BANU-814476 format. One record per atom (N, C-alpha, C): x, y, z; residue in one letter. Coordinates in steps of 0.05 Angstrom, whole numbers, plus 32768, in hexadecimal, padded with zeros to 4 digits. Atoms other than C-alpha are relative to their C-alpha. Layout:
! BANU-814476
XYZA/...
This chain:
! BANU-814476
8004801C7FFBM/87FC90178D44M/7FE77FF57FF1M/80188008800EN/87B590138D27N/80057FFE7FE2N/7FFA8001801DD/87D090238CE1D/800F7FE77FF9D/7FF080188005V/88038FEA8CE6V/7FEE7FE78001V/801180187FFEM/87CE8FB88CFCM/7FED7FFE7FE9M/801280008016E/87A08FCD8CC4E/800E7FF57FE6E/7FF180098018Q/87D78FBC8C91Q/80057FE28000Q/7FFB801D7FFEV/87DE8F748CAAV/7FE77FF17FF7V/8017800E800AP/87AF8F478C82P/7FF77FEB8014P/800A80167FEEP/87828F188CABP/80077FE67FF3P/7FF9801A8009A/87908ECE8CA6A/7FEE7FF67FE9A/801280098014A/87528EC38C7CA/8005800C7FE5A/7FFB7FF38019A/876B8EF38C48A/80197FF67FF2A/7FE8800B800DV/87AB8ECC8C3AV/7FF87FF07FE8V/8007800D8019A/87AA8EB38BF3A/80037FE18003A/7FFF801E7FFES/879A8E688BEDS/80157FF67FECS/7FEC800C8011R/87CD8E3A8BCER/7FF37FED7FEBR/800A80118015S/87BD8E1A8B8BS/80187FF57FF1S/7FEA800C800EV/87E98DEA8B65V/7FF67FED7FEAV/800780128016R/87E88DC38B24R/800C7FE58006R/7FF6801B7FFCV/87EF8D788B2BV/80137FF97FE9V/7FEC80078014A/882C8D5D8B06A/80037FE18000A/7FF9801C8002F/883B8D178AECF/801A7FFD7FF2F/7FE58001800BV/88848D078AE0V/80097FE47FF9V/7FF9801B8008G/88828CBD8AD0G/80057FFD7FE2G/7FF98003801DA/88A28CA78A8EA/7FF17FE77FF5A/800E8016800CR/88798C7B8A5FR/80117FE87FFBR/7FEF80188004P/88B48C4E8A4CP/80047FEF8019P/7FFD800F7FE7E/88BE8C3C8A95E/7FE77FF08007E/8019800E7FFBF/88758C2B8A9EF/7FFB7FE97FECF/800480148015R/88748C058A5CR/80117FE78007R/7FEF80177FF9R/88AF8BD98A72R/7FF47FF18017R/800C800D7FE9L/888C8BCC8AB4L/7FE97FEF7FF8L/8018800E8009V/884C8BB78A91V/80077FE87FEFV/7FF880168011V/886D8B8C8A5CV/800C7FE98010V/7FF480147FEFR/88988B688A8FR/7FEA7FF28011R/8015800B7FEFG/885B8B5E8ABCG/7FED7FEE7FF0G/801180108011S/88318B438A82S/800D7FE57FFAS/7FF280198005V/88668B0F8A71V/80007FEE8019V/8000800F7FE7L/886A8AFA8ABAL/7FE47FF68006L/801B80097FFDE/881E8AF68ABCE/7FFB7FE67FF0E/800380188012L/88218AC48A82L/800C7FE8800DL/7FF180177FF6F/88548A978AA5F/7FF77FF9801DF/800980067FE5T/88328A9B8AEAT/7FE17FFC8001T/801D80058001A/87EB8A8C8AD2A/7FEF8018800BA/800F7FE87FF8G/87D68AD48AE1G/80058009801CG/7FFD7FF87FE4F/87EC8AD68B2AF/801380188003F/7FEE7FE97FFDY/88218B0B8B1CY/7FF0801A7FFEY/80107FE88002R/87E88B3C8B11R/800080118019R/80017FF27FE7F/87E98B4E8B5BF/801A80118003F/7FE67FF17FFFW/88338B638B57W/800080167FEBW/80017FEC8015L/88278B878B16L/7FEE80178008L/80127FEB7FF7A/87EB8BAD8B32A/800E80128015A/7FF27FF17FEBT/88158BC28B6ET/801680127FF4T/7FEB7FF0800DD/884F8BD98B42D/7FF580177FF0D/800D7FEA8010M/88218C018B14M/7FF680168012M/800A7FEC7FEDR/88008C248B4FR/80178010800CR/7FE97FF27FF4R/88438C358B6FR/800C80147FEBR/7FF67FEE8015H/885A8C528B2CH/7FEF80187FFDH/80127FE98004L/881C8C7D8B23L/800080128018L/80017FEF7FE8W/88188C958B6BW/801A80108003W/7FE67FF47FFAS/88638CA48B72S/800880167FECS/7FF97FEC8015H/88678CCD8B31H/7FEB80167FFDH/80157FEB8001T/882A8CF88B3FT/800680148017T/7FF77FEC7FECL/883F8D398B62L/7FEB80158005L/80117FEA7FF8V/88138D688B89V/801180128012V/7FEE7FED7FF2E/883B8DA58B9FE/801B7FF38006E/7FE6800C7FFEG/887A8D7D8B93G/80017FE68010G/800180197FF0D/88658D428BC0D/7FEF7FEB7FF2D/800F8016800CA/884F8CFE8BA5A/7FF37FEF8015A/800B80147FEDP/881F8CCF8BC8P/800F7FE67FFFP/7FF2801A7FFEE/88398C8C8BDEE/7FEB7FEA8001E/801180177FFFY/88178C4A8BD0Y/800D7FEB8011Y/7FF380127FEDT/88248C1B8C0AT/7FF57FE37FFFT/800B801B8003G/87FD8BDE8BF3G/80167FED7FF5G/7FEC8013800BN/88228B9E8BE0N/7FF17FE87FF4N/800C80158010A/88158B638BB3A/7FF67FE88011A/800780177FEFK/88128B2F8BEBK/7FE48005800CK/801A7FFA7FF6E/87D58B538C08E/7FEB7FFB7FEBE/801380058016L/87B28B518BC4L/7FFC7FE37FFBL/8002801C8005L/87C28B088BBBL/7FEF7FF28016L/800F800C7FEAI/87A78AF58C00I/7FE380087FFEI/801B7FF78003G/87698B1F8BF5G/7FF27FF17FE9G/800B800F8016F/875E8AFC8BB2F/7FF97FE48008F/8005801C7FF8L/87648AB78BD1L/7FE87FFE8013L/801880007FEEF/87328AC98C08F/7FE780047FEFF/80177FFC8011A/87038AE28BD2A/7FF87FE67FF2A/8006801A800DL/87098AA08BADL/7FF37FEC8013L/800B80127FECA/86FA8A7B8BEDA/7FE280058004A/801D7FF97FFDI/86B78AA08BEFI/7FF17FFB7FE6I/800E8001801AL/86A68AA08BA5L/7FFF7FE47FF4L/8000801B800CV/86BA8A598B91V/7FE97FEF8009V/801880107FF8P/86848A378BBCP/7FE7800A7FF3P/80187FF6800EI/86508A658B9CI/7FFF7FF57FE4I/7FFF800C801BY/86678A508B57Y/7FFA7FE28000Y/8004801D7FFEL/86678A078B6EL/7FE27FFA8003L/801C80047FFBV/861F8A0C8B87V/7FF180047FE6V/800D7FFB801AY/86098A298B44Y/80057FEA7FECY/7FF980168011F/862E89F28B1FF/7FF07FE78007F/800F80187FF8L/860B89BC8B48L/7FE280037FF9L/801B7FFB8009I/85C889DD8B3AI/7FFD7FFA7FE2I/80018005801DG/85D889DA8AF0G/80007FE37FFAG/8000801D8004I/85E689908AF5I/7FE57FF48007I/8019800B7FF7E/85A589848B19E/7FEA80047FEBE/80157FFA8014A/857989A68AE5A/800680197FF1A/7FFA7FE98010E/858389D48AABE/7FEC80168005E/80137FEC7FFBR/854389F88ABBR/800780108019R/7FF77FF37FE8L/855B8A078B01L/801880127FFBL/7FE87FF08006Q/859D8A1F8AE5Q/7FF9801A7FF2Q/80097FE7800EA/857B8A508AB6A/7FF380138013A/800D7FEF7FEDF/85508A6A8AEFF/8014800C8013F/7FED7FF77FECA/858B8A6F8B1EA/801480147FF5A/7FED7FEE800CS/85B58A968AECS/7FF9801E8005S/80097FE47FFBI/858C8AD68AF8I/80088009801CI/7FF77FF77FE5P/85958ADA8B44P/801E7FFE8003P/7FE380027FFEL/85DD8AC38B3BL/800D80197FF4L/7FF57FE8800CF/85EB8AFD8B0CF/7FFB80188012F/80057FEA7FEEL/85C98B2E8B3BL/801180008019L/7FEF80027FE8F/85F08B148B76F/801D80097FF9F/7FE47FF98007F/86338B1B8B52F/8002801D7FF8F/7FFF7FE38006Y/86218B618B39Y/8001800F801BY/7FFF7FF37FE5A/86128B768B81A/801A7FFC800EA/7FE680067FF4F/86508B538B99F/801780107FF3F/7FEC7FF0800FG/86798B778B63G/8000801C800AG/80027FE57FF6Q/86608BBA8B7CQ/800D8002801CQ/7FF380027FE6F/86748BA68BC3F/801E7FFF7FFDF/7FE380028004A/86B98B938BA9A/800C801A7FF7A/7FF67FE6800AI/86C18BD68B85I/800480138018I/7FFE7FEE7FE9Y/86B48BFC8BC6Y/80167FF78013Y/7FEC80097FEER/86E08BD08BF1R/801C80037FF4R/7FE67FFC800DA/87198BD38BBEA/8008801D8002A/7FF97FE37FFDR/87158C1F8BC0R/80098006801DR/7FF77FFC7FE4R/871A8C1D8C0CR/801C7FF68004R/7FE4800A7FFEY/87588BF28C06Y/801480137FF4Y/7FED7FEE800DR/877A8C208BD5R/8003801A800ER/7FFE7FE77FF1A/87688C5D8BFEA/80127FFE8018A/7FF080037FE8T/87878C428C3DT/801D7FF97FFAT/7FE480058008R/87C68C308C16R/800C80197FF2R/7FF67FE7800DT/87CE8C788BFDT/800780148016T/7FF67FED7FECV/87F88CA88C27V/800C80187FF1V/7FF47FE7800BW/88088CF18C16W/800980128016W/7FF37FF07FEAR/88378D1A8C41R/7FFC7FF4801BR/8001800E7FE6G/88358CE58C77G/7FE47FFB800BG/801B80047FF7V/87E98CE58C7DV/7FF17FEE7FEEV/800D8015800FR/87BE8CAB8C67R/7FE380087FF8R/801C80008007L/877D8CAB8C40L/7FF37FE9800DL/800E80177FF5W/87488C7F8C5EW/7FE280037FFAW/801D80008006M/86FF8C6C8C55M/7FF07FF18014M/8014800E7FF0T/86C38C578C7DT/7FEA7FF77FEET/801780078010G/86808C3F8C66G/7FFF7FE27FFAG/8005801C8005S/86628BFB8C56S/80007FFA7FE2S/80008009801CG/86708BD78C14G/7FE57FF77FF7G/801B80098007W/862B8BB88C16W/7FEC80187FFEW/80107FE78002D/860C8BFD8C22D/8004800D7FE5D/7FFB7FF5801BY/862E8C158BE3Y/7FF47FEE7FEBY/800980138014S/861A8BD58BBES/7FE380037FF9S/801D7FFE8006W/85CF8BDB8BC7W/7FF9801A7FF3W/80057FE7800ER/85D18C248BB3R/80087FFE7FE3R/7FF78003801CA/85F98C138B74A/7FEC7FEF7FF1A/80138012800EC/85C88BDB8B63C/7FE6800E7FFAC/80197FF28005L/858A8C068B6BL/800380167FEBL/7FFB7FEB8014W/85A98C3F8B43W/80047FF37FE4W/7FFD800E8019S/85BD8C0D8B0DS/7FE67FF77FF4S/801B8007800AL/85758BF48B08L/7FF280197FF5L/800C7FE7800AL/855E8C3C8B00L/800C80087FE5L/7FF37FF9801AV/85928C478AC9V/7FF57FEF7FEAV/800B80128014I/85778C0A8AA4I/7FE480087FF8I/801B7FF88005L/852F8C208AABL/7FFD801A7FF2L/80017FE6800DS/853F8C668A94S/801080007FE6S/7FF080028018L/85688C4C8A58L/801980108001L/7FE67FF37FFCG/85A78C6B8A74G/7FFE801D8008G/80027FE37FF9L/858C8CB18A83L/80078006801DL/7FFB7FFC7FE4A/85948CA78ACEA/801D7FFC8007A/7FE480057FFAL/85DE8C978AC8L/800F8017800EL/7FF27FEA7FF2P/85F88CDD8ADBP/7FF88002801EP/80097FFE7FE4W/85CE8CDC8B1BW/800B7FE88010W/7FF380177FF3R/85E88C968B2BR/801C80068007R/7FE47FFA7FFBE/86308CAD8B24E/800380148017E/7FFE7FEC7FEBA/86238CEA8B50A/7FFA7FF5801BA/8008800C7FE6A/86008CC38B87A/80157FEE800BA/7FEC80127FF6L/86358C8E8B8BL/801A800E8007L/7FE87FF07FF9E/866E8CC18B8AE/7FFC800E801AE/80057FF37FE6R/864D8CE78BC3R/80037FEC8017R/7FFD80147FEBF/86498CA68BEBF/801D7FFA8005F/7FE480077FFDK/86928C958BDEK/80108017800DK/7FF07FEA7FF6M/86AD8CDA8BECM/7FF98008801CM/80067FF87FE4R/86878CE78C2CR/800A7FEB8014R/7FF380137FEFH/86A78CA88C47H/801E7FFF7FFCH/7FE47FFE8005T/86EC8CBC8C2FT/800C80168011T/7FF37FED7FEEH/871C8CE08C5EH/801E80017FFAH/7FE37FFD8001Y/87628CFC8C5CY/8008800B801BY/7FFA7FF87FE5G/877C8CFC8CA2G/7FE78006800FG/80187FF97FF1D/87498D218CCCD/7FED80137FF1D/80137FF0800FI/87278D468C93I/7FEF7FEE7FEEI/80138012800ED/86EB8D2A8C6ED/7FFD80087FE2D/80057FFB801CG/86DD8D248C24G/7FE280047FFAG/801C7FFE8009R/869E8D358BFER/800180047FE2R/80027FFD801DF/86868D388BB6F/7FE980137FFAF/80137FEB8006E/86628D758B9BE/7FF680007FE4E/800A8002801BG/86568D5F8B54G/7FE37FF68000G/801C80078001T/860D8D568B40T/7FFA7FF07FE6T/8008800F8018G/85EA8D278B10G/7FF780127FEAG/800A7FEE8015W/85C98D618AECW/8017800D7FF1W/7FE87FF4800DE/860D8D818ADFE/800D7FED7FECE/7FF580148012L/86278D408AC1L/7FEE7FFB7FE8L/801480048015F/85E78D378A99F/800280167FEBF/7FFE7FEA8013K/85ED8D7C8A7AK/80187FFF7FEFK/7FE780018010R/86348D6F8A64R/7FFF7FE97FECR/7FFD80188011G/86278D2B8A44G/7FE77FF57FF4G/8019800B800AW/85DE8D248A30W/80017FF97FE3W/7FFF8004801DW/85EF8D2989E6W/800F7FE67FF9W/7FF2801A8005L/861E8CED89ECL/7FED7FE98004L/801580157FFDW/85E38CC48A05W/7FF17FFC7FE6W/800E8002801AL/85BF8CD489C4L/80117FF37FEBL/7FEE800B8015L/85FB8CC58998L/80077FE38004L/7FF7801C7FFAS/860B8C8389BCS/7FEB7FEB7FF8S/801380148009W/85CB8C6289A3W/80097FF57FE5W/7FF3800B8019F/85F18C5A8961F/801A7FF28009F/7FEA800F7FF4V/86208C238977V/801B80077FF3V/7FE77FFA800EV/86548C368942V/800E8019800BV/7FF57FE87FF5T/865E8C788967T/800E7FFC801BT/7FF580047FE5L/86748C5889A9L/801E80048002L/7FE37FFA7FFDP/86BF8C5A899AP/8006801E8001P/7FFC7FE37FFEF/86B68CA68996F/7FF2800B8018F/800F7FF47FEAT/86818CB489CAT/800A7FF7801BT/7FF780097FE6Y/869E8C898A01Y/8018800F800BY/7FEA7FF07FF6P/86E18CAD8A05P/7FF7801D8008P/800A7FE57FF9L/86BB8CF08A05L/7FF17FFF801BL/800E80037FE7Y/868E8CD78A3DY/80147FFD8017Y/7FEC80037FEBK/86CB8CC18A66K/800E801B8007K/7FF47FE67FFBS/86EB8D068A5DS/7FEE80128010S/80137FEF7FF2I/86AC8D298A74I/7FFD7FF6801DI/8003800C7FE6T/86A48CF98AAFT/801880068012T/7FE87FFB7FF0W/86EC8D008AC7W/8001801D8008W/7FFF7FE37FF9K/86E98D4C8AC4K/7FEB80078015K/80167FFC7FEDW/86A68D4D8AE8W/80077FF5801BW/7FF9800C7FE7W/86C08D1E8B1DW/80168010800FW/7FEB7FF17FF3V/87008D458B2BV/7FF6801A800BV/800A7FE67FF7N/86DB8D878B2FN/7FED7FFE8018N/801280037FE9G/86AB8D6A8B63G/800D7FF78019G/7FF2800A7FE8I/86E08D508B94I/800680178013I/7FF87FEE7FEBR/86E88D748BD6R/800B7FEE8017R/7FF5800C7FE8V/87158D5F8C10V/800480168014V/80007FE87FF0G/87078D908C47G/7FFC80197FEFG/80027FE88011A/87138DD48C28A/800F7FFD7FE6A/7FF080058019V/87418DB78BF2V/7FED7FF77FEAV/801180088017R/87218DB28BAER/80127FFD7FE7R/7FF180068018A/87388D998B6AA/7FF0800C7FE8A/800C7FF58018E/872B8DB68B25E/800F7FF57FE7E/7FF4800B8018S/87378D968AE1S/7FF980107FE7S/80057FF2801AD/873E8DB68A9CD/80037FEB7FE9D/7FFE80158014L/873D8D738A77L/7FEF80077FE8L/800F7FFA8019R/87288D7E8A2ER/7FEC7FEA7FFAR/801580138007L/86EB8D5C8A12L/800B7FE87FF2L/7FF48016800FA/87148D3289E2A/801B7FF8800CA/7FE680057FF3G/874E8D2C8A14G/80087FE38002G/7FF9801D7FFDL/87498CE08A19L/7FFB7FF17FE7L/8007800E8019M/87348CD089D2M/80187FF17FF5M/7FE8800D800CG/877B8CC089BAG/80087FE7800FG/7FF980177FF0L/87868C8F89F3L/7FEF7FE87FF8L/801280168007Y/87498C6589E2Y/80057FF67FE3Y/7FFB8008801BW/87588C668998W/801B7FF27FFCW/7FE6800E8001A/87A08C5289A5A/7FFC7FE28008A/8005801B7FF8V/87868C1489C9V/7FF27FF17FE9V/800E800C8016I/87568C058990I/80137FF97FE9I/7FED80048016G/878D8C0D895DG/80147FE98006G/7FED80157FF9W/87BF8BE18982W/7FF37FE48001W/800E801A7FFFV/878B8BAA898EV/7FFB7FF67FE4V/80048008801CM/877A8BAA8944M/801A7FF67FF3M/7FE68009800AV/87C48BA58933V/80077FE4800AV/7FFB801B7FF4F/87CB8B698963F/7FEF7FEB7FF1F/80128013800DI/878F8B478943I/80097FFA7FE3I/7FF68004801CI/87AA8B5288FCI/80197FEF8000I/7FE7800F7FFFI/87EF8B39890EI/7FFB7FE38008I/8007801B7FF7D/87D18AFD8933D/7FF47FF07FEAD/800D800E8016G/87A58AEB88F8G/80147FF97FEAG/7FEB80058015A/87E08AF188C8A/80127FE98008A/7FEF80167FF6L/880B8AC488F4L/7FF27FE57FFFL/800F801A8001I/87D48A9088FAI/7FFE7FF67FE3I/80028008801DG/87CC8A9188AEG/801B7FF47FF6G/7FE6800A8008I/88178A8888A4I/80067FE4800BI/7FFC801A7FF3V/881B8A4F88D7V/7FEF7FEB7FF3V/80128014800CA/87DE8A2D88B9A/80097FF87FE4A/7FF68006801CT/87FA8A328872T/80197FEE8001T/7FE880107FFEA/883D8A178888A/7FFA7FE48009A/8008801A7FF7A/881B89DE88ADA/7FF27FF07FE9A/800D800E8016A/87F189CE886FA/80147FF57FECA/7FEA800A8012F/883089C88845F/800E7FE9800DF/7FF280167FF2A/8850899D887BA/7FF17FE67FFFA/800F80198000V/8818896A887FV/7FF97FF77FE4V/80078007801BG/880D896C8834G/80187FF77FF0G/7FE88009800EG/885489578823G/800A80147FEBG/7FF67FEC8012G/886989998803G/7FEB800E7FF0G/80177FF3800DK/882489AA87E8K/7FEB80078015K/80147FF77FEDA/87F089D2880EA/7FE87FEE8000A/801680127FFEN/87BD899F8826N/7FF080078019N/800F7FF77FE8Y/878A89C18854Y/7FED7FEB800AY/801080167FF6A/875E89848857A/800F7FEE8013A/7FF080107FEEA/8797895C8874A/8006800F801AA/7FFB7FF07FE8L/87A6899588A3L/7FE87FFF8013L/801880017FF0A/875D899588BBA/7FFE7FE5800EA/8001801B7FF4Q/8761894A88C7Q/80157FFD8016Q/7FEB80007FECF/87A2895388EDF/7FF7800F8019F/800A7FF07FE9A/878189888919A/7FEB7FF0800FA/801480107FF2R/874789598928R/800D7FEA8010R/7FF380167FF2D/87768921893AD/801180098018D/7FEF7FF57FEAH/87A0894E8967H/7FF2801A800BH/80107FE97FF6S/8769897C8983S/800C800D8019S/7FF47FF57FE8Y/878E898489C5Y/801680147FF9Y/7FEB7FED8009M/87C889A589A0M/7FF4801A7FF6M/800E7FE9800AL/879889D4897DL/7FF580108017L/800B7FF27FE8F/877689E589BFF/8016800F800FF/7FEA7FF37FF2A/87B989F489E1A/800A80187FF0A/7FF77FE98011A/87CE8A2089A6A/7FED80178001A/80157FEB7FFFN/878C8A4689A8N/8001800E801BN/7FFE7FF37FE6V/87938A5289F3V/801880128002V/7FE87FF08000A/87DA8A6A89ECA/7FFD80197FEFA/80047FE98012N/87C78A9789B2N/7FEE8015800EN/80127FED7FF3Y/878D8AB589D9Y/800E800F8017Y/7FF37FF37FE9L/87B88AC28A17L/801480157FF6L/7FEC7FED800BL/87EE8AE589EDL/7FF280197FF7L/800F7FE8800AV/87BB8B1389CBV/7FF4800F8017V/800C7FF37FE9A/87978B208A0DA/801480108010A/7FEB7FF37FF0L/87D78B318A32L/800B80187FF1L/7FF77FEA800FA/87EF8B5E89FAA/7FEC80178000A/80157FEC7FFFS/87AC8B8289F8S/7FFE800C801CS/80017FF67FE5G/87AC8B888A44G/801780138006G/7FE97FEF7FFCA/87F28BA68A43A/7FFA801C7FF3A/80067FE7800DV/87DB8BDB8A11V/7FEB80108010V/80147FF27FF0M/879E8BEB8A3BM/800B800C8019M/7FF37FF57FE8R/87C98BF48A79R/801180187FF9R/7FEE7FEA8008I/87F98C228A54I/7FEF80197FF9I/800F7FE9800AY/87C38C4E8A35Y/7FE980088013Y/80187FFB7FF1L/87848C478A60L/80058000801EL/7FF97FFE7FE4L/87A88C438AA3L/801480168004L/7FEC7FEB7FFDR/87E88C6B8A9FR/7FF980197FF0R/80077FE98011G/87D38C978A65G/7FE98010800BG/80177FF27FF5L/87908CA78A83L/8007800E801AL/7FF77FF47FE7W/87AE8CB38AC7W/800F801A7FFBW/7FEF7FE88006Q/87E18CE48AAAQ/7FEF80177FF6Q/80107FEB800CR/87AE8D0B8A81R/7FED800D8014R/80127FF67FECV/877C8D118AB9V/800F800F8016V/7FF17FF47FEAA/87B08D208AEFA/800B801B7FF8A/7FF47FE78008T/87D38D568AC7T/7FEC80157FF8T/80157FEC8005S/87918D788AB9S/7FF5800D8019S/800B7FF87FE6V/87858D838B03V/80108016800EV/7FF47FEC7FEES/87928DC08B2DS/7FF37FFD801CS/800B80037FE5V/878A8DBB8B79V/8001801B800EV/80037FE67FF4H/87728DF88B9FH/7FFD7FFD801FH/80027FFE7FE3H/87758E0C8BE9H/80107FEA800EH/7FEF80157FF3L/87AE8DDD8BFAL/80088007801CL/7FF87FF87FE5E/87BD8E058C38E/7FEE7FF28015E/8012800E7FEDA/87818DE08C58A/800A7FE58007A/7FF5801B7FFBA/87AA8DA08C55A/801B8001800FA/7FE67FFD7FF4D/87E68DBB8C7AD/80027FF5801DD/800080087FE4S/87D28DA88CC1S/7FEB7FEB8005S/801380167FFEI/87AF8D668CBCI/800A7FEB8013I/7FF980157FEDL/87AE8D318CF2L/7FFC7FE57FF3L/8002801B800CA/87BA8CE98CDCA/7FE97FF1800EA/801680107FF6R/877D8CBD8CE5R/7FFC7FE77FEER/800780168011G/87628C7B8CCBG/80137FE98001G/7FF080198000D/877B8C338CC8D/7FFE7FF37FE5D/8001800F8018T/878B8C058C8FT/7FEA7FEB8001T/801480158001V/87588BD28C78V/800C7FE97FF0V/7FF68017800ES/87618B8C8C5CS/7FFC80027FE2S/80018000801DA/876B8B7D8C13A/7FEA7FEE7FF5A/801480128009L/872E8B508C10L/7FEF800C7FEAL/80107FF38015G/87068B838BE8G/800F80017FE6G/7FF07FFF8018E/873F8B8A8BB7E/80017FE37FF4E/8000801B8009G/87408B3E8BB3G/7FE67FF97FF1G/80198003800EF/86F68B3D8BA1F/8001800E7FE5F/7FFE7FF18019A/87038B728B6CA/80117FF17FECA/7FEF800F8013N/873B8B488B4EN/7FF27FE77FF7N/800F80198008S/870E8B0A8B4ES/7FEB80077FEBS/80137FF78014F/86DC8B328B25F/800E800E7FE8F/7FF07FF38015D/87158B4F8AFAD/7FF7801D7FFDD/80077FE38000I/87008B968B0EI/801980108002I/7FE87FF08001V/87368BC78AFBV/7FFB801A8010V/80017FE67FF2G/87448C028B29G/801B800B8005G/7FE67FF47FFAF/877A8C348B36F/80087FFA801DF/
């Protein structure tokens, strides 16, 4: 009997489960979603962005598999729209007060611009935290919801003080800022009845990327150093995540995101070249039209002055088209593409610790996400 018992391994000796994260979403499907959404944004004065954001998140969540199971995004566009309208109800009076100060005296307006900027920066940090809380409570995996506690204003003043230290240190304190804020966010993040934490350190991030800080002083190097910095940061962030005993590990390469950023740069340059060529063609055709079959640019300039409203409308339409095309490219490469590359670089260890979790936590309002949208803060 003793021999038999000795052959049975204790529960602690059972091998932990590790799995590679998979992403099975197809780029053409996401591209169609983004292009259609961008066109609808144009015809709805931007209000379709809430429906587009919801569709993109559902696509990304539902095609990301952890041990064969995908998380579910349960948020909806109506919540985002209502949150945005509430945010406007708070922010518009502040803008109005600043406008009235500007009418009263230019000197007061210049003085007021500094505290106004500081207020909106602090408010933006508050919005970032509240938007994260919203997205967390709308994320469900295997029937259990993520949820968050903590104060958005508590996060905001920490972010502001760390940002001041980053400025005073000429950027050297940035790794410690990132580590401190991630620790705050993760210790208030929960999955069911287990708590999150972040074990990455500022020193670890600094050691990985200090040389990029040196190279980035040459502004022309930024298109190269920024993608490298983002690769280092994403890998460092994934490796520091803990949810109970579950931990994540990334093998993202140093240049793993470089192609995505350069694809965006390339496409935006193509759009600008095509746009400039079309403007030139239209202007030349108009010069021939007003010149009676001969290119008369002086007459064209006079026509533009006499019909400035038409020129203004054309410029606005042109700007919106280029902006929406560039935005679509950024969503395809820097949202879906980045998500795919980071997600597929991740391995999750000790998944057995997530097998018997009790559901906890309630949903929160979309007000924070509304604030984030009012500041045009992008987030997964």
